[in-house]
Biopython code that builds the backbone (N, CA, C, O; Angstrom):
import numpy as np
from Bio.PDB.StructureBuilder import StructureBuilder

atoms = [
    (1, "MET", "N", (58.440, -66.482, 113.900)),
    (1, "MET", "CA", (59.326, -66.252, 114.962)),
    (1, "MET", "C", (59.434, -67.448, 115.798)),
    (1, "MET", "O", (58.429, -68.101, 116.080)),
    (2, "LEU", "N", (60.677, -67.788, 116.237)),
    (2, "LEU", "CA", (60.928, -68.941, 117.130)),
    (2, "LEU", "C", (61.007, -68.393, 118.540)),
    (2, "LEU", "O", (61.207, -67.192, 118.723)),
    (3, "GLN", "N", (60.855, -69.235, 119.527)),
    (3, "GLN", "CA", (60.974, -68.918, 120.891)),
    (3, "GLN", "C", (62.110, -69.825, 121.549)),
    (3, "GLN", "O", (62.164, -71.030, 121.304)),
    (4, "ALA", "N", (62.969, -69.218, 122.357)),
    (4, "ALA", "CA", (64.032, -69.950, 123.074)),
    (4, "ALA", "C", (63.908, -69.705, 124.611)),
    (4, "ALA", "O", (63.548, -68.628, 125.086)),
    (5, "SER", "N", (64.229, -70.765, 125.312)),
    (5, "SER", "CA", (64.132, -70.576, 126.759)),
    (5, "SER", "C", (65.568, -70.808, 127.277)),
    (5, "SER", "O", (66.329, -71.511, 126.613)),
    (6, "ALA", "N", (65.961, -70.256, 128.412)),
    (6, "ALA", "CA", (67.305, -70.410, 129.009)),
    (6, "ALA", "C", (67.351, -71.769, 129.542)),
    (6, "ALA", "O", (68.460, -72.279, 129.706)),
    (7, "GLN", "N", (66.305, -72.416, 129.832)),
    (7, "GLN", "CA", (66.332, -73.773, 130.457)),
    (7, "GLN", "C", (66.075, -74.881, 129.474)),
    (7, "GLN", "O", (65.863, -76.017, 129.899)),
    (8, "GLN", "N", (66.082, -74.618, 128.170)),
    (8, "GLN", "CA", (65.858, -75.665, 127.164)),
    (8, "GLN", "C", (66.924, -76.758, 127.269)),
    (8, "GLN", "O", (68.117, -76.475, 127.378)),
    (9, "GLY", "N", (66.469, -78.005, 127.235)),
    (9, "GLY", "CA", (67.422, -79.114, 127.235)),
    (9, "GLY", "C", (66.675, -80.284, 126.638)),
    (9, "GLY", "O", (65.463, -80.246, 126.428)),
    (10, "GLY", "N", (67.462, -81.347, 126.369)),
    (10, "GLY", "CA", (66.875, -82.589, 125.885)),
    (10, "GLY", "C", (66.058, -82.422, 124.676)),
    (10, "GLY", "O", (66.566, -81.802, 123.741)),
    (11, "ASP", "N", (64.816, -82.905, 124.552)),
    (11, "ASP", "CA", (63.967, -82.934, 123.368)),
    (11, "ASP", "C", (63.603, -81.411, 122.915)),
    (11, "ASP", "O", (63.492, -81.104, 121.728)),
    (12, "ALA", "N", (63.443, -80.565, 123.903)),
    (12, "ALA", "CA", (63.133, -79.270, 123.582)),
    (12, "ALA", "C", (64.245, -78.504, 122.876)),
    (12, "ALA", "O", (64.023, -77.692, 121.978)),
    (13, "ALA", "N", (65.506, -78.826, 123.356)),
    (13, "ALA", "CA", (66.731, -78.247, 122.622)),
    (13, "ALA", "C", (66.853, -78.796, 121.249)),
    (13, "ALA", "O", (67.152, -78.062, 120.308)),
    (14, "ARG", "N", (66.634, -80.050, 121.109)),
    (14, "ARG", "CA", (66.723, -80.698, 119.773)),
    (14, "ARG", "C", (65.683, -80.105, 118.809)),
    (14, "ARG", "O", (65.985, -79.847, 117.643)),
    (15, "ASP", "N", (64.518, -79.903, 119.284)),
    (15, "ASP", "CA", (63.425, -79.419, 118.534)),
    (15, "ASP", "C", (63.638, -77.957, 118.170)),
    (15, "ASP", "O", (63.263, -77.538, 117.075)),
    (16, "PHE", "N", (64.221, -77.186, 119.046)),
    (16, "PHE", "CA", (64.577, -75.759, 118.839)),
    (16, "PHE", "C", (65.683, -75.694, 117.695)),
    (16, "PHE", "O", (65.587, -74.926, 116.738)),
    (17, "ASN", "N", (66.722, -76.561, 117.884)),
    (17, "ASN", "CA", (67.815, -76.527, 116.923)),
    (17, "ASN", "C", (67.362, -76.915, 115.531)),
    (17, "ASN", "O", (67.767, -76.300, 114.545)),
    (18, "ARG", "N", (66.552, -77.898, 115.452)),
    (18, "ARG", "CA", (65.995, -78.377, 114.171)),
    (18, "ARG", "C", (65.099, -77.280, 113.473)),
    (18, "ARG", "O", (65.166, -77.039, 112.267)),
    (19, "ALA", "N", (64.261, -76.648, 114.348)),
    (19, "ALA", "CA", (63.477, -75.584, 113.776)),
    (19, "ALA", "C", (64.281, -74.363, 113.354)),
    (19, "ALA", "O", (63.976, -73.730, 112.344)),
    (20, "LEU", "N", (65.306, -74.035, 114.126)),
    (20, "LEU", "CA", (66.132, -72.825, 113.692)),
    (20, "LEU", "C", (66.936, -73.170, 112.447)),
    (20, "LEU", "O", (67.042, -72.373, 111.515)),
    (21, "ARG", "N", (67.486, -74.342, 112.450)),
    (21, "ARG", "CA", (68.195, -74.820, 111.158)),
    (21, "ARG", "C", (67.402, -74.666, 110.020)),
    (21, "ARG", "O", (67.838, -74.077, 109.031)),
    (22, "ARG", "N", (66.100, -75.214, 110.074)),
    (22, "ARG", "CA", (65.187, -75.176, 108.953)),
    (22, "ARG", "C", (64.860, -73.716, 108.489)),
    (22, "ARG", "O", (64.843, -73.382, 107.304)),
    (23, "LYS", "N", (64.595, -72.862, 109.563)),
    (23, "LYS", "CA", (64.356, -71.469, 109.198)),
    (23, "LYS", "C", (65.500, -70.783, 108.528)),
    (23, "LYS", "O", (65.302, -70.142, 107.496)),
    (24, "LEU", "N", (66.734, -70.889, 109.082)),
    (24, "LEU", "CA", (67.895, -70.262, 108.506)),
    (24, "LEU", "C", (68.177, -70.794, 107.126)),
    (24, "LEU", "O", (68.539, -70.043, 106.220)),
    (25, "ALA", "N", (68.006, -72.130, 106.961)),
    (25, "ALA", "CA", (68.355, -72.707, 105.537)),
    (25, "ALA", "C", (67.331, -72.282, 104.534)),
    (25, "ALA", "O", (67.649, -72.104, 103.358)),
    (26, "GLY", "N", (65.948, -72.093, 105.026)),
    (26, "GLY", "CA", (64.984, -71.730, 104.101)),
    (26, "GLY", "C", (64.686, -70.256, 103.931)),
    (26, "GLY", "O", (63.914, -69.918, 103.034)),
    (27, "GLN", "N", (65.173, -69.463, 104.626)),
    (27, "GLN", "CA", (64.919, -68.061, 104.588)),
    (27, "GLN", "C", (65.929, -67.284, 103.729)),
    (27, "GLN", "O", (67.083, -67.699, 103.626)),
    (28, "HIS", "N", (65.534, -66.211, 103.138)),
    (28, "HIS", "CA", (66.455, -65.344, 102.394)),
    (28, "HIS", "C", (66.448, -64.021, 103.114)),
    (28, "HIS", "O", (67.044, -63.070, 102.607)),
    (29, "GLY", "N", (65.782, -63.889, 104.320)),
    (29, "GLY", "CA", (65.868, -62.656, 104.954)),
    (29, "GLY", "C", (66.193, -62.968, 106.544)),
    (29, "GLY", "O", (66.819, -63.979, 106.864)),
    (30, "SER", "N", (65.757, -62.102, 107.416)),
    (30, "SER", "CA", (66.058, -62.222, 108.775)),
    (30, "SER", "C", (65.140, -63.240, 109.518)),
    (30, "SER", "O", (63.976, -63.428, 109.163)),
    (31, "VAL", "N", (65.711, -63.877, 110.551)),
    (31, "VAL", "CA", (64.950, -64.829, 111.359)),
    (31, "VAL", "C", (65.151, -64.364, 112.812)),
    (31, "VAL", "O", (66.278, -64.196, 113.278)),
    (32, "THR", "N", (64.115, -64.179, 113.453)),
    (32, "THR", "CA", (64.099, -63.631, 114.852)),
    (32, "THR", "C", (63.692, -64.700, 115.845)),
    (32, "THR", "O", (62.689, -65.394, 115.679)),
    (33, "VAL", "N", (64.496, -64.807, 116.868)),
    (33, "VAL", "CA", (64.272, -65.682, 118.011)),
    (33, "VAL", "C", (63.799, -64.832, 119.241)),
    (33, "VAL", "O", (64.545, -63.990, 119.742)),
    (34, "ASP", "N", (62.567, -65.073, 119.699)),
    (34, "ASP", "CA", (62.024, -64.339, 120.845)),
    (34, "ASP", "C", (62.374, -65.151, 122.099)),
    (34, "ASP", "O", (62.028, -66.326, 122.225)),
    (35, "LEU", "N", (63.040, -64.510, 122.972)),
    (35, "LEU", "CA", (63.476, -65.132, 124.256)),
    (35, "LEU", "C", (62.282, -65.186, 125.277)),
    (35, "LEU", "O", (61.658, -64.174, 125.596)),
    (36, "ALA", "N", (62.006, -66.462, 125.776)),
    (36, "ALA", "CA", (60.952, -66.608, 126.728)),
    (36, "ALA", "C", (61.393, -66.032, 128.058)),
    (36, "ALA", "O", (60.549, -65.566, 128.823)),
    (37, "GLN", "N", (62.683, -66.045, 128.366)),
    (37, "GLN", "CA", (63.226, -65.387, 129.584)),
    (37, "GLN", "C", (64.365, -64.394, 129.154)),
    (37, "GLN", "O", (65.482, -64.859, 128.929)),
    (38, "PRO", "N", (64.155, -63.181, 129.043)),
    (38, "PRO", "CA", (65.271, -62.287, 128.645)),
    (38, "PRO", "C", (66.410, -62.439, 129.551)),
    (38, "PRO", "O", (66.199, -62.822, 130.702)),
    (39, "TYR", "N", (67.619, -62.172, 129.141)),
    (39, "TYR", "CA", (68.821, -62.275, 129.914)),
    (39, "TYR", "C", (69.507, -60.915, 129.979)),
    (39, "TYR", "O", (69.335, -60.066, 129.104)),
    (40, "ALA", "N", (70.292, -60.733, 131.046)),
    (40, "ALA", "CA", (70.978, -59.484, 131.158)),
    (40, "ALA", "C", (72.055, -59.327, 130.058)),
    (40, "ALA", "O", (72.755, -60.286, 129.732)),
    (41, "ALA", "N", (72.174, -58.148, 129.510)),
    (41, "ALA", "CA", (73.033, -57.924, 128.334)),
    (41, "ALA", "C", (74.444, -58.232, 128.577)),
    (41, "ALA", "O", (75.182, -58.486, 127.625)),
    (42, "ASP", "N", (74.911, -58.227, 129.896)),
    (42, "ASP", "CA", (76.297, -58.549, 130.164)),
    (42, "ASP", "C", (76.536, -59.982, 130.490)),
    (42, "ASP", "O", (77.633, -60.364, 130.898)),
    (43, "LYS", "N", (75.469, -60.820, 130.305)),
    (43, "LYS", "CA", (75.545, -62.296, 130.581)),
    (43, "LYS", "C", (75.516, -63.075, 129.315)),
    (43, "LYS", "O", (75.340, -62.546, 128.217)),
    (44, "SER", "N", (75.696, -64.367, 129.506)),
    (44, "SER", "CA", (75.605, -65.255, 128.311)),
    (44, "SER", "C", (74.282, -65.517, 127.895)),
    (44, "SER", "O", (73.399, -65.521, 128.753)),
    (45, "PRO", "N", (73.980, -65.756, 126.610)),
    (45, "PRO", "CA", (72.569, -66.122, 126.178)),
    (45, "PRO", "C", (72.232, -67.514, 126.584)),
    (45, "PRO", "O", (73.078, -68.263, 127.071)),
    (46, "PRO", "N", (70.960, -67.867, 126.377)),
    (46, "PRO", "CA", (70.480, -69.256, 126.746)),
    (46, "PRO", "C", (71.380, -70.230, 126.032)),
    (46, "PRO", "O", (71.919, -69.981, 124.954)),
    (47, "ALA", "N", (71.508, -71.367, 126.707)),
    (47, "ALA", "CA", (72.423, -72.381, 126.299)),
    (47, "ALA", "C", (72.121, -72.901, 124.806)),
    (47, "ALA", "O", (73.022, -73.277, 124.056)),
    (48, "ALA", "N", (70.805, -72.885, 124.464)),
    (48, "ALA", "CA", (70.442, -73.282, 123.176)),
    (48, "ALA", "C", (70.964, -72.444, 122.037)),
    (48, "ALA", "O", (71.125, -72.939, 120.922)),
    (49, "LEU", "N", (71.237, -71.147, 122.309)),
    (49, "LEU", "CA", (71.807, -70.167, 121.334)),
    (49, "LEU", "C", (73.250, -70.081, 121.322)),
    (49, "LEU", "O", (73.798, -69.628, 120.317)),
    (50, "VAL", "N", (73.923, -70.455, 122.304)),
    (50, "VAL", "CA", (75.432, -70.353, 122.415)),
    (50, "VAL", "C", (76.099, -70.957, 121.161)),
    (50, "VAL", "O", (76.913, -70.289, 120.525)),
    (51, "PRO", "N", (75.762, -72.223, 120.796)),
    (51, "PRO", "CA", (76.570, -72.839, 119.671)),
    (51, "PRO", "C", (76.211, -72.087, 118.309)),
    (51, "PRO", "O", (77.056, -72.048, 117.415)),
    (52, "TRP", "N", (75.034, -71.527, 118.160)),
    (52, "TRP", "CA", (74.633, -70.805, 116.981)),
    (52, "TRP", "C", (75.547, -69.531, 116.914)),
    (52, "TRP", "O", (76.221, -69.289, 115.913)),
    (53, "LEU", "N", (75.539, -68.731, 118.025)),
    (53, "LEU", "CA", (76.230, -67.486, 118.008)),
    (53, "LEU", "C", (77.713, -67.708, 117.927)),
    (53, "LEU", "O", (78.426, -66.895, 117.338)),
    (54, "GLY", "N", (78.191, -68.767, 118.492)),
    (54, "GLY", "CA", (79.580, -69.085, 118.434)),
    (54, "GLY", "C", (79.989, -69.477, 117.031)),
    (54, "GLY", "O", (81.112, -69.157, 116.640)),
    (55, "ARG", "N", (79.175, -70.134, 116.256)),
    (55, "ARG", "CA", (79.422, -70.533, 114.877)),
    (55, "ARG", "C", (79.512, -69.301, 113.984)),
    (55, "ARG", "O", (80.389, -69.174, 113.130)),
    (56, "ILE", "N", (78.562, -68.402, 114.225)),
    (56, "ILE", "CA", (78.585, -67.079, 113.504)),
    (56, "ILE", "C", (79.986, -66.384, 113.711)),
    (56, "ILE", "O", (80.648, -66.015, 112.742)),
    (57, "LYS", "N", (80.408, -66.220, 115.000)),
    (57, "LYS", "CA", (81.604, -65.611, 115.288)),
    (57, "LYS", "C", (82.824, -66.389, 114.634)),
    (57, "LYS", "O", (83.714, -65.783, 114.037)),
    (58, "ALA", "N", (82.813, -67.672, 114.771)),
    (58, "ALA", "CA", (83.928, -68.577, 114.357)),
    (58, "ALA", "C", (84.103, -68.502, 112.761)),
    (58, "ALA", "O", (85.186, -68.682, 112.204)),
    (59, "SER", "N", (82.951, -68.226, 112.125)),
    (59, "SER", "CA", (83.004, -68.127, 110.619)),
    (59, "SER", "C", (83.342, -66.671, 110.136)),
    (59, "SER", "O", (83.367, -66.403, 108.935)),
    (60, "GLY", "N", (83.577, -65.829, 111.019)),
    (60, "GLY", "CA", (83.903, -64.364, 110.567)),
    (60, "GLY", "C", (82.726, -63.418, 110.644)),
    (60, "GLY", "O", (82.824, -62.251, 110.264)),
    (61, "GLY", "N", (81.610, -63.929, 111.139)),
    (61, "GLY", "CA", (80.426, -63.089, 111.214)),
    (61, "GLY", "C", (80.448, -62.186, 112.416)),
    (61, "GLY", "O", (81.397, -62.247, 113.198)),
    (62, "ALA", "N", (79.522, -61.410, 112.591)),
    (62, "ALA", "CA", (79.365, -60.470, 113.779)),
    (62, "ALA", "C", (78.197, -60.811, 114.587)),
    (62, "ALA", "O", (77.158, -61.269, 114.112)),
    (63, "VAL", "N", (78.418, -60.557, 115.909)),
    (63, "VAL", "CA", (77.277, -60.634, 116.901)),
    (63, "VAL", "C", (77.274, -59.307, 117.552)),
    (63, "VAL", "O", (78.143, -58.948, 118.347)),
    (64, "ARG", "N", (76.228, -58.566, 117.171)),
    (64, "ARG", "CA", (76.168, -57.122, 117.696)),
    (64, "ARG", "C", (74.974, -57.017, 118.566)),
    (64, "ARG", "O", (74.148, -57.919, 118.707)),
    (65, "THR", "N", (74.936, -55.795, 119.170)),
    (65, "THR", "CA", (73.709, -55.465, 120.087)),
    (65, "THR", "C", (73.134, -54.225, 119.466)),
    (65, "THR", "O", (73.828, -53.422, 118.842)),
    (66, "ALA", "N", (71.803, -54.091, 119.663)),
    (66, "ALA", "CA", (71.015, -52.954, 119.238)),
    (66, "ALA", "C", (70.084, -52.619, 120.303)),
    (66, "ALA", "O", (69.253, -53.450, 120.671)),
    (67, "GLN", "N", (70.159, -51.477, 120.819)),
    (67, "GLN", "CA", (69.231, -51.017, 121.873)),
    (67, "GLN", "C", (67.935, -50.390, 121.245)),
    (67, "GLN", "O", (67.999, -49.500, 120.396)),
    (68, "TYR", "N", (66.774, -50.900, 121.707)),
    (68, "TYR", "CA", (65.524, -50.359, 121.041)),
    (68, "TYR", "C", (64.755, -49.529, 121.991)),
    (68, "TYR", "O", (63.663, -49.113, 121.604)),
    (69, "CYS", "N", (65.157, -49.232, 123.157)),
    (69, "CYS", "CA", (64.497, -48.290, 124.036)),
    (69, "CYS", "C", (65.489, -47.262, 124.432)),
    (69, "CYS", "O", (66.405, -47.597, 125.183)),
    (70, "GLU", "N", (65.397, -46.026, 123.993)),
    (70, "GLU", "CA", (66.347, -44.972, 124.124)),
    (70, "GLU", "C", (66.333, -44.261, 125.505)),
    (70, "GLU", "O", (67.257, -43.529, 125.860)),
    (71, "GLN", "N", (65.266, -44.508, 126.248)),
    (71, "GLN", "CA", (65.129, -43.874, 127.514)),
    (71, "GLN", "C", (65.726, -44.632, 128.708)),
    (71, "GLN", "O", (65.167, -44.660, 129.804)),
    (72, "GLY", "N", (66.827, -45.213, 128.457)),
    (72, "GLY", "CA", (67.421, -46.156, 129.359)),
    (72, "GLY", "C", (68.164, -45.383, 130.488)),
    (72, "GLY", "O", (68.014, -44.170, 130.635)),
    (73, "ARG", "N", (68.915, -46.089, 131.223)),
    (73, "ARG", "CA", (69.704, -45.565, 132.458)),
    (73, "ARG", "C", (71.136, -45.302, 131.979)),
    (73, "ARG", "O", (72.062, -45.720, 132.674)),
    (74, "GLY", "N", (71.370, -44.681, 130.915)),
    (74, "GLY", "CA", (72.750, -44.336, 130.516)),
    (74, "GLY", "C", (73.112, -45.217, 129.288)),
    (74, "GLY", "O", (72.289, -45.852, 128.629)),
    (75, "LEU", "N", (74.519, -45.171, 129.057)),
    (75, "LEU", "CA", (74.979, -45.877, 127.930)),
    (75, "LEU", "C", (75.057, -47.410, 128.107)),
    (75, "LEU", "O", (75.340, -47.921, 129.190)),
    (76, "PHE", "N", (74.798, -48.098, 127.019)),
    (76, "PHE", "CA", (74.823, -49.554, 126.978)),
    (76, "PHE", "C", (76.171, -50.087, 126.874)),
    (76, "PHE", "O", (76.907, -49.768, 125.940)),
    (77, "GLY", "N", (76.570, -50.993, 127.919)),
    (77, "GLY", "CA", (77.801, -51.626, 127.815)),
    (77, "GLY", "C", (77.717, -52.912, 126.914)),
    (77, "GLY", "O", (76.880, -53.789, 127.128)),
    (78, "PHE", "N", (78.604, -52.971, 125.927)),
    (78, "PHE", "CA", (78.502, -54.097, 124.986)),
    (78, "PHE", "C", (78.881, -55.432, 125.664)),
    (78, "PHE", "O", (79.621, -55.510, 126.644)),
    (79, "LEU", "N", (78.336, -56.401, 125.082)),
    (79, "LEU", "CA", (78.549, -57.833, 125.539)),
    (79, "LEU", "C", (80.056, -58.074, 125.676)),
    (79, "LEU", "O", (80.858, -57.832, 124.774)),
    (80, "ARG", "N", (80.359, -58.543, 126.815)),
    (80, "ARG", "CA", (81.921, -58.737, 127.072)),
    (80, "ARG", "C", (82.290, -60.111, 126.889)),
    (80, "ARG", "O", (83.454, -60.395, 126.607)),
    (81, "ARG", "N", (81.367, -61.027, 127.030)),
    (81, "ARG", "CA", (81.754, -62.537, 127.027)),
    (81, "ARG", "C", (81.861, -62.991, 125.575)),
    (81, "ARG", "O", (80.975, -62.728, 124.763)),
    (82, "ALA", "N", (82.893, -63.634, 125.282)),
    (82, "ALA", "CA", (82.946, -64.306, 123.904)),
    (82, "ALA", "C", (82.123, -65.594, 123.852)),
    (82, "ALA", "O", (81.991, -66.281, 124.865)),
    (83, "PHE", "N", (81.617, -65.900, 122.781)),
    (83, "PHE", "CA", (80.865, -67.141, 122.580)),
    (83, "PHE", "C", (81.771, -68.217, 122.109)),
    (83, "PHE", "O", (82.610, -67.991, 121.238)),
    (84, "SER", "N", (81.627, -69.367, 122.653)),
    (84, "SER", "CA", (82.486, -70.525, 122.308)),
    (84, "SER", "C", (82.070, -71.027, 120.908)),
    (84, "SER", "O", (80.907, -70.931, 120.516)),
    (85, "SER", "N", (82.991, -71.529, 120.220)),
    (85, "SER", "CA", (82.730, -72.054, 118.928)),
    (85, "SER", "C", (82.295, -73.580, 119.030)),
    (85, "SER", "O", (82.795, -74.313, 119.883)),
    (86, "ASP", "N", (81.380, -74.010, 118.158)),
    (86, "ASP", "CA", (80.992, -75.406, 118.219)),
    (86, "ASP", "C", (81.255, -75.934, 116.812)),
    (86, "ASP", "O", (80.700, -75.348, 115.883)),
    (87, "ALA", "N", (81.978, -76.893, 116.578)),
    (87, "ALA", "CA", (82.460, -77.434, 115.342)),
    (87, "ALA", "C", (81.433, -78.348, 114.685)),
    (87, "ALA", "O", (81.665, -78.855, 113.587)),
    (88, "SER", "N", (80.275, -78.564, 115.364)),
    (88, "SER", "CA", (79.267, -79.420, 114.757)),
    (88, "SER", "C", (78.723, -78.858, 113.500)),
    (88, "SER", "O", (78.413, -77.669, 113.427)),
    (89, "SER", "N", (78.595, -79.707, 112.474)),
    (89, "SER", "CA", (78.007, -79.302, 111.241)),
    (89, "SER", "C", (76.506, -78.997, 111.330)),
    (89, "SER", "O", (75.920, -78.476, 110.380)),
    (90, "ASP", "N", (75.897, -79.317, 112.449)),
    (90, "ASP", "CA", (74.471, -79.006, 112.588)),
    (90, "ASP", "C", (74.239, -77.346, 112.608)),
    (90, "ASP", "O", (73.151, -76.849, 112.317)),
    (91, "TYR", "N", (75.323, -76.621, 112.964)),
    (91, "TYR", "CA", (75.238, -75.186, 113.003)),
    (91, "TYR", "C", (75.769, -74.476, 111.884)),
    (91, "TYR", "O", (75.804, -73.246, 111.902)),
    (92, "ALA", "N", (76.237, -75.219, 110.791)),
    (92, "ALA", "CA", (76.967, -74.674, 109.579)),
    (92, "ALA", "C", (76.083, -73.640, 108.945)),
    (92, "ALA", "O", (76.631, -72.639, 108.484)),
    (93, "VAL", "N", (74.759, -73.765, 108.868)),
    (93, "VAL", "CA", (73.924, -72.880, 108.223)),
    (93, "VAL", "C", (74.037, -71.473, 108.807)),
    (93, "VAL", "O", (73.705, -70.512, 108.112)),
    (94, "ALA", "N", (74.495, -71.305, 110.064)),
    (94, "ALA", "CA", (74.670, -70.017, 110.701)),
    (94, "ALA", "C", (75.835, -69.265, 110.113)),
    (94, "ALA", "O", (75.932, -68.057, 110.327)),
    (95, "GLU", "N", (76.713, -69.899, 109.395)),
    (95, "GLU", "CA", (77.816, -69.278, 108.839)),
    (95, "GLU", "C", (77.564, -68.190, 107.748)),
    (95, "GLU", "O", (78.464, -67.441, 107.367)),
    (96, "THR", "N", (76.324, -68.149, 107.281)),
    (96, "THR", "CA", (76.034, -67.075, 106.351)),
    (96, "THR", "C", (75.269, -65.951, 107.008)),
    (96, "THR", "O", (74.760, -65.073, 106.311)),
    (97, "TYR", "N", (75.175, -65.947, 108.264)),
    (97, "TYR", "CA", (74.417, -64.969, 109.034)),
    (97, "TYR", "C", (75.261, -64.184, 109.931)),
    (97, "TYR", "O", (76.357, -64.610, 110.292)),
    (98, "ASP", "N", (74.760, -62.963, 110.336)),
    (98, "ASP", "CA", (75.221, -62.221, 111.447)),
    (98, "ASP", "C", (74.086, -62.257, 112.454)),
    (98, "ASP", "O", (72.960, -62.603, 112.097)),
    (99, "ALA", "N", (74.351, -61.911, 113.687)),
    (99, "ALA", "CA", (73.361, -61.874, 114.732)),
    (99, "ALA", "C", (73.318, -60.502, 115.393)),
    (99, "ALA", "O", (74.328, -59.830, 115.600)),
    (100, "VAL", "N", (72.106, -60.143, 115.702)),
    (100, "VAL", "CA", (71.759, -58.833, 116.441)),
    (100, "VAL", "C", (71.070, -59.201, 117.689)),
    (100, "VAL", "O", (70.040, -59.871, 117.604)),
    (101, "GLN", "N", (71.521, -58.840, 118.835)),
    (101, "GLN", "CA", (70.894, -58.997, 120.118)),
    (101, "GLN", "C", (70.100, -57.744, 120.371)),
    (101, "GLN", "O", (70.680, -56.663, 120.464)),
    (102, "HIS", "N", (68.738, -57.853, 120.490)),
    (102, "HIS", "CA", (67.944, -56.609, 120.765)),
    (102, "HIS", "C", (67.847, -56.455, 122.190)),
    (102, "HIS", "O", (67.330, -57.338, 122.874)),
    (103, "VAL", "N", (68.321, -55.363, 122.705)),
    (103, "VAL", "CA", (68.334, -55.039, 124.175)),
    (103, "VAL", "C", (67.406, -53.959, 124.499)),
    (103, "VAL", "O", (67.351, -52.949, 123.798)),
    (104, "ASP", "N", (66.608, -54.145, 125.627)),
    (104, "ASP", "CA", (65.670, -53.203, 126.067)),
    (104, "ASP", "C", (66.621, -52.209, 126.971)),
    (104, "ASP", "O", (67.236, -52.602, 127.963)),
    (105, "GLY", "N", (66.642, -51.003, 126.525)),
    (105, "GLY", "CA", (67.493, -49.990, 127.142)),
    (105, "GLY", "C", (67.092, -49.670, 128.602)),
    (105, "GLY", "O", (67.942, -49.254, 129.389)),
    (106, "LEU", "N", (65.889, -49.848, 128.948)),
    (106, "LEU", "CA", (65.427, -49.552, 130.342)),
    (106, "LEU", "C", (65.943, -50.519, 131.355)),
    (106, "LEU", "O", (66.400, -50.097, 132.418)),
    (107, "ASP", "N", (65.893, -51.824, 131.076)),
    (107, "ASP", "CA", (66.416, -52.672, 132.058)),
    (107, "ASP", "C", (67.613, -53.525, 131.560)),
    (107, "ASP", "O", (68.037, -54.480, 132.211)),
    (108, "GLN", "N", (68.137, -53.129, 130.370)),
    (108, "GLN", "CA", (69.333, -53.771, 129.882)),
    (108, "GLN", "C", (69.261, -55.305, 129.788)),
    (108, "GLN", "O", (70.170, -56.014, 130.221)),
    (109, "THR", "N", (68.160, -55.789, 129.213)),
    (109, "THR", "CA", (68.052, -57.203, 128.999)),
    (109, "THR", "C", (67.869, -57.473, 127.494)),
    (109, "THR", "O", (67.284, -56.699, 126.735)),
    (110, "VAL", "N", (68.373, -58.537, 127.168)),
    (110, "VAL", "CA", (68.238, -58.967, 125.645)),
    (110, "VAL", "C", (66.934, -59.709, 125.591)),
    (110, "VAL", "O", (66.764, -60.701, 126.300)),
    (111, "THR", "N", (66.003, -59.263, 124.774)),
    (111, "THR", "CA", (64.742, -59.882, 124.614)),
    (111, "THR", "C", (64.579, -60.644, 123.308)),
    (111, "THR", "O", (63.691, -61.491, 123.215)),
    (112, "GLN", "N", (65.381, -60.384, 122.318)),
    (112, "GLN", "CA", (65.304, -61.039, 120.994)),
    (112, "GLN", "C", (66.719, -61.106, 120.416)),
    (112, "GLN", "O", (67.561, -60.234, 120.633)),
    (113, "ILE", "N", (66.936, -62.237, 119.638)),
    (113, "ILE", "CA", (68.127, -62.308, 118.850)),
    (113, "ILE", "C", (67.679, -62.534, 117.363)),
    (113, "ILE", "O", (66.936, -63.459, 117.036)),
    (114, "GLU", "N", (68.168, -61.658, 116.538)),
    (114, "GLU", "CA", (67.817, -61.630, 115.093)),
    (114, "GLU", "C", (69.029, -62.037, 114.289)),
    (114, "GLU", "O", (70.111, -61.459, 114.384)),
    (115, "PHE", "N", (68.782, -63.102, 113.461)),
    (115, "PHE", "CA", (69.751, -63.695, 112.597)),
    (115, "PHE", "C", (69.556, -62.907, 111.229)),
    (115, "PHE", "O", (68.479, -62.995, 110.639)),
    (116, "ARG", "N", (70.527, -62.187, 110.758)),
    (116, "ARG", "CA", (70.449, -61.477, 109.466)),
    (116, "ARG", "C", (71.450, -61.983, 108.513)),
    (116, "ARG", "O", (72.615, -62.167, 108.866)),
    (117, "PRO", "N", (71.016, -62.227, 107.260)),
    (117, "PRO", "CA", (71.938, -62.668, 106.305)),
    (117, "PRO", "C", (73.181, -61.764, 106.162)),
    (117, "PRO", "O", (73.083, -60.537, 106.130)),
    (118, "ARG", "N", (74.351, -62.422, 106.076)),
    (118, "ARG", "CA", (75.601, -61.748, 106.153)),
    (118, "ARG", "C", (75.758, -60.934, 104.773)),
    (118, "ARG", "O", (75.439, -61.465, 103.709)),
    (119, "VAL", "N", (76.206, -59.773, 104.829)),
    (119, "VAL", "CA", (76.510, -58.957, 103.617)),
    (119, "VAL", "C", (77.845, -59.391, 103.158)),
    (119, "VAL", "O", (78.787, -59.329, 103.948)),
    (120, "PRO", "N", (78.026, -59.852, 101.874)),
    (120, "PRO", "CA", (79.343, -60.208, 101.378)),
    (120, "PRO", "C", (80.371, -59.050, 101.424)),
    (120, "PRO", "O", (80.081, -57.896, 101.109)),
    (121, "ALA", "N", (81.543, -59.435, 101.824)),
    (121, "ALA", "CA", (82.684, -58.453, 101.844)),
    (121, "ALA", "C", (82.976, -57.972, 100.491)),
    (121, "ALA", "O", (82.866, -58.713, 99.514)),
    (122, "LYS", "N", (83.363, -56.697, 100.409)),
    (122, "LYS", "CA", (83.601, -56.121, 99.096)),
    (122, "LYS", "C", (85.105, -56.070, 98.861)),
    (122, "LYS", "O", (85.550, -55.616, 97.807)),
]
sb = StructureBuilder()
sb.init_structure("model")
sb.init_model(0)
sb.init_chain("A")
sb.init_seg("    ")
for serial, (resi, resn, name, xyz) in enumerate(atoms, 1):
    if name == "N":
        sb.init_residue(resn, " ", resi, " ")
    sb.init_atom(name, np.array(xyz, "f"), 0.0, 1.0, " ", f" {name:<3s}", serial, name[0])
structure = sb.get_structure()
């Protein structure tokens, strides 16, 4: 499991990108990123994850949400903000994945993002 912070920048961001790229390229299953600072489900993810999720969407993949605590304060409002696309080849490995944002239903915060291998279209 990798960990991402909303404040990552510089060397930490490069190290995170390198580690995630290696994990996605070498895995045949899911890769989970544990968020050091959860973010509100209706807000943007940490900057380090925006290009990854953008690349998934730009390549036809899905970025979904999954609520894991059902005793929340009502229905979950799906993420409204679109992720920007990043044309950099550094994120190309994400094109074979979908992403699931795991949301705590009690406080409506995203605590993990799971990269799942994309199921081929029939």
